[in-house]
C-alpha positions, 0 to 999 in steps of 0.5 A, a space after each residue: 569567333 566566326 563572322 557571318 556576312 549576313 549577321 545583324 550588326 549591333 547598334 552603333 553610336 553613329 551612322 556608317 556614312 556620315 555627311 562631311 563638310 563641303 570640300 574646302 576651297 584650299 583643297 579644291 584648288 591646291 595648285 592655285 594656292 601653291 601658285 599664289 604669291 608668298 608673303 614677304 618674309 622678314 629680315 629675321 626670317 631671311 637670317 634664319 634661312 641663312 643660319 640653317 645653311 651656315 655649314 654650306 655657306 661656310 664650306 663655300 666661303 672656305 673653298 672658294 675663298 681658299 682657292 682665291 687666296 691660293 690663286 692670288 698667292 701663286 700669281 706673279 707680282 707685277 710692278 708698274 712704273 710711270 713716265 710723263 711726257 708733255 706734248 706741244 713744247 715749242 722749238 726756238 723760232 728761226 726766221 721762216 724755218 717754222 714754215 718748213 717744220 711747223 710746230 702744230 698747236 696740240 689738241 686732244 686728237 693730236 695728243 691721242 695720235 702721239 700716244 699711238 706713236 708711242 705704242 708703235 712697233 718701231 719704237 717698241 723694237 728700239 726699246 727692245 734693242 736698247 734694253 736687250 729684252 730678247 734675253 728676258 724670258 718675260 718678253 721672249 716666249 721662246 725663253 719662257 719656262 715650260 708650261 704646267 702641262 709640259 712639266 706634267 707630260 709623262 713622256 719626259 719621265 720615261 727611260 731614254 730607250 722607251 722614248 726613242 722607241 716611241 719617237 720611231 713609232 711616231 716618225 711617219 705621222 710626226 709633222 716636221 716643224 718649220 724653220 723658225 723665222 727670226 722676224 717672227 720671234 721679234 714680232 712675238 717679243 714686240 707683241 709681249 712688250 706692247 702687252 706690258 705698256 699702256 699710254 693714256 692722257 692725263 685728264 684733259 691735259 697735254 700730258 701723256 702717261 707712259 706706264 710699263 709693267 714688269 715683274 722686275 721694278 727696275 725693268 719696268 722703270 727702264 722700259 717706261 723711260 726708254 719709251 719716252 726717250 725713244 719717242 723724243 728721239 723719234 720726233 727730233 729725228 723726224 724733224 731733222 729728216 724733214 729739214 734734210 729733205 727740204 735742203 735737198 729739195 731746195 738745192 735741186 730747185 735752185 739749180 733748176 731755177 738758175 738754168 730756167 732764168 738763164 734760158 728765159 733771159 736769153 729768149 728775151 734778148 733773142 726775140 728783141 733782136 729778131 723783131 728790132 725791139 730795143 729797150 730805151 735807156 730810160 725807164 719807159 718802153 721802146 723808142 717808138 713808144 717814147 716818140 709816140 708819148 712825146 708826140 702825143 704831149 706836143 699834139 695836146 699842147 698844139 691843140 690847146 694853143 690852136 684853140 686859144 688862138 682861135 678863141 682870141 681871134 673869134 672874139 676880136 672879129 665878133 667885136 669888130 663886126 658888132 661895132 663894139 670897141 675893139 680896144 677892149 680886146 685883151 690883147 689890145 688892153 695888154 699892148 704897151 703902145 696902145 696904153 701910151 697912146 691912150 695916155 697921150 689922148 687923155 692928156 690932149 682931151 684934158 688940155 682941150 677941155 681946159 682951152 675950151 673953158 678958157 677960150 671957147 670952142 673955136 679958139 685955134 689952140 682949142 682946135 689944135 688940141 682936138 686935132 692932136 686927140 684925133 691923130 692919137 685916136 687914128 694911131 690907136 685904131 691902126 695899132 688895134 687893127 695890127 693886133 687883130 691881124 696878128 691874132 689871125 696869123 697866130 691862129 693860122 700858125 697854131 692850126 698848121 702846127 696842130 695839123 702837122 703834129 696830128 699827121 705825125 701822131 697818126 703815122 707813129 700810131 700805125 708804127 706802134 701797132 706793129 711794134 705792140 703786136 711784136 711786143 706781146 711775145 716779148 712781154 710773155 718772155 719777160 714775164 717768164 723771166 721775171 717769175 723764174 728770177 723771183 722763184 730763184 731769189 726765194 729759193 736761195 733765201 730759203 736754202 740759206 735760212 734752212 742750212 744748219 737749222 736742223 742742229 738746234 731743232 728739238 722734239 715737240 715734247 718733253 719728259 716732265 717726269 721720269 719713271 722710277 722703280 716702284 717700291 710695291 707690286 701694283 698687280 695683282 691686288 692679292 689682298 683684294 683678290 683674297 677678300 673678293 674670293 672670300 666675299 664671293 664664296 660667301 655670296 655663292 653660299 648664300 645664293 645656293 642656300 636661298 636657292 635650296 630654300 626656294 626650291 624646297 617644296 616640302 613641309 618644314 613647319 606646322 604653320 606651313 601645313 595649316 596655311 596650305 591645308 586649313 587643317 590643324 597639326 595634331 602632333 610633331 613626331 620626332 625621328 627615332 633611331 632604328 627601323 622598328 625602335 619607335 614602337 618600342 620607345 613608347 614602352 621603354 621611355 614613356 616620357 620621351 618626346 616621341 611618346 609625348 607627341 603620340 599623346 598629343 596625337 591621341 588628344 587631338 583626335 579625341 578633341 576633333 569629335 565633340 560628341 564622343 571619342 572616335 573609335 575607328 581611326 584611319 592613318 594614311 599618307 600621300 606617298 610611301 616611306 612617311 612613317 605611318 605604319 610605325 606611328 600606328 604601332 607606336 600609337 597602339 602600344 601607347 594606348 594599350 599600355 594605358 589600359 585601352 583596348 586597341 586593335 591595329 588593322 593592316 590594310 596595306 596588302 601591297 606593302 604590309 608592315 605591322 606583322 614585321 613590327 610585332 613579329 607575327 604571322 601574316 598568313 591569316 589576316 584581314 584578307 582572309 576575313 573578307 574573302 573567306 566567310 568561314 574564317 575565324 576572327 580569332 585566328 587573324 588577331 595577334 596579341 602583343 604581350 609587351 603592351 597588350 595591343 591586338 594586331 590584325 595583319 593584312 594577310 595574303 593578298 589576292 586580286 579577289 580581296 582588292 575590291 572588298 575593302 569598299 564592300 559592306 562586309 568590311 563595314 560590318 566587320 568594323 562595326 562588329 569589332 567596335 563592340 570589343 575595342 575602344 580604338 580601332 586603328 587602320 594602317 592604309 596604303 598611301 592615298 596617291 598609290 591606291 584607291 583603298 584609302 578612299 574607300 576606307 575613309 568613308 567607313 571610319 570616324 576620323 582620318 589622320 594624315 601623316 606628312 613626313 617632315 622635309 620629305 613629302 612635297 606640298 602638291 602631293 599632300 594637297 592632292 591626297 587630302 583633296 581626294 580623301 575629302 572628295 571621298 567624304 572622309 573626315 580628316 581630323 588633322 595632320 601629323 608631321 612625322 620623322 621630324 629632325 629635332 635639331 634641324 626643326 629648331 632652325 625652322 621654328 624656334 621655341 616650338 613647344 613640341 621640342 622643348 624636351 630632350 629627345 634622341 635621334 636617328 631614322 625610322 622608316 616604314 
C-alpha cells in the first residue's frame, strides 16, 4: 500500500493540534521545587533508610570494629602505680634554726612547684641509676627491638655476598654515622622515663599524686616509690647543704668580726691617748665632763642661795624703810634671843599693868616696871638690827660665791668645747667598736646554734602512701576501645548510609514522582532478567508482575482520556538506557495477545532498538516513508508471529529525514495508520538528547514518560517534562521502569504493585 502526501486524510475523532492545559507551576520552576526544603522525615522513615543500607552499616561495623579490636589486642598493656606525697610537713623546731632554714607554709603555687621538682631531670637520672633503667628496653631506645619497618626491610633477607656488594656500591654515598655520645643516650632514657610518669595535685589538698607507667607492674611501683624517695632525699640534702653553707659563712664571718673588733678597740685607745681623752672610772664621760657637771650643780645651788639671801635682805630693808615692825621678819621671829626678850618684855608689861591698877601711874614701882620694859625693847631693837646686818652679809657672801662659781663654769665650758670637738671622732670609733662587738656576739650565737642542727633536719614532705604493683592493666582500655571501635564503625556506616540517601537525587518511590511532577504514576514495571526477555515474558508468563504492571499502564492510559481511548501513544524518557524500547515492545505484544490491532513505530533513528527486539530488517522503515513518496507502506511494516503485533522499524537514517518528524507528512501518516490500528505506540529518543520527541508529542494523543528506578536524576526528569509540556504534549502519566522489587520494598513497604512473586535481573535498551 502506497501512501501519497497529498492524499486526503480520513475523518478523525480529534484535531491534530490539541489545546493542552497551561504549564504547571512545578514544571515551570523545577529547580525551585528541588531547592525547596524537604518535609521533616519521621523516625520510622529514618530507620527504614538505615535498614536499606544495613549491609553497608554491618560492613563498616565489622571492618572498623574488627580493626579496633585487633589494634587494641596488639597494643601493649601498661600498668600504673601511684605513690602519694604530703607537702608541707613541719621540721622539729630549734631555737633560731628556722630563721636559717625556714619551713614555708605550703600553698597551691608551692605545691605545684614541688610537683615540677619531682619531675626534674636530676631526680629522674637518680631513679634511672637506682633502678638500672638503662638496661630496660622500655626506657632505653637503643635496646628496644627493631621496628616493624626494620623487620620488613628486604636487605636482611638477601645473601651475604649480595649484601656486601650493595654496601660496596653505596659506600661513596653512605653517610658516616657520628660517634654516639653517652650523654645523649642518658638524655633519651631520661626523656623516656619522664614520658612514663605523671605528677598532679589531689584536688585542693597538699598531696601530690606520683604515677608511674610501665609494662611491668613491679617496675611501675618501683619507679613511683623511687621518685618519692629521691624527692624526699633531695629536700633533706637541700636543707643540709643550706645549713652547711650557713655554718661556713658564719665561721668566716666570726673570724672577720673578731679581727674587726680588735682593730676598732685599738683605734679607740689610740685616739684617746693622742687627744688626752681619758675615761673616768665611773659611768660618766671624761674628767672635764664630770667637773663641768659638778660645777654646774654647785652653780645652780649658789644661784639659789644668792636669790634667797637677796630676797630676805630686800624684805627686811623694805620693812625698815616703810616703818613697819621689823620684828615680823622671819629671821627675827626665828631668833631665840628675841623670843626670850619678848617674853621678858611681856612679863614687865603685865607687872606694870598690875602696879598701875594698884598704885597708879606715878608710883615708883610703876615707873621701874616701865623702865624695865623699855630697856628690854631697846635690846630687842639692837638684836633686830644685828639680824638685818647679818642678812646683808649673807647676801654678799652668796653673791660672791655665785660669781666665783660662774667664772669657773665658763672656764670649764670653754675647755669642754675643745674636748667635745675631739670626742666626736672618739664616739665614731666607739660606735664602730660597739657594732662590731654586737655583730660578733650575734654570729657566735648563730654559729653555736647551727652546729649539729643538720643531723636532725628532715624533708618538708612525707610519703603518706607508697605505691604497690597494680593487679590489672590500666592502659589501654581494650574492652572500651573495642566497644568504641564497633560503635565508631556503626556510626560511620550510619553516616555513609545517610549521606548516600541524602545524595540520592533519583526517584525511588512513586510518591516522589507525584510530589515533584504532579503527574500520576501509572505503573511500576519490575526489572526482568535478559536484554530482550521482558518482551517475551508477557507471552510466556502473562500473569507475572511484569505483565500486570503493563496492564496497569494500559488501563492508566485509557483512563487518562475521558472521551475515547487514545489510539496514538508516545513513549519517551529523559535520558538513554531507561527501558522505554523494551517497554514499547512488551506493551505492544501484551495488547496484541489480547486481540488488539497494535502498531509499534521506532522513531529513534540514532539508536533504534525495535528491529533488534523483533529480529526484523531495518532497511525500510519510517525514514523511507517520510523521505520517499513512492515507498510502499507494506514493505515497512513487519508482523510478529508470536503475538500478532506489527512493527515499523526506524529505517536508515539520513540528514534529510531528521526534520520530517515534525512535518505534515508525519501527521498524515499517523492519521492514515489510525484507520487500520487500535493502538499506535511510538518509541522515541530521549527528550533531553534530541528535539524529535518535542515535535512528535504534538502529533499524538497521549505521552507516557518513562523514569528508570534509582537511575534517572530528578532534575533531568523535570526538565524533560517541562520541554514536552511547553511543546503542547499531553502527558498522561509516568511509568517507573526496571524497578528492583526487593530493594523497592525497602523504600515503600506494602506497595500494591509488588505483592505478587516476580523474577529479577536487568533489562536495558
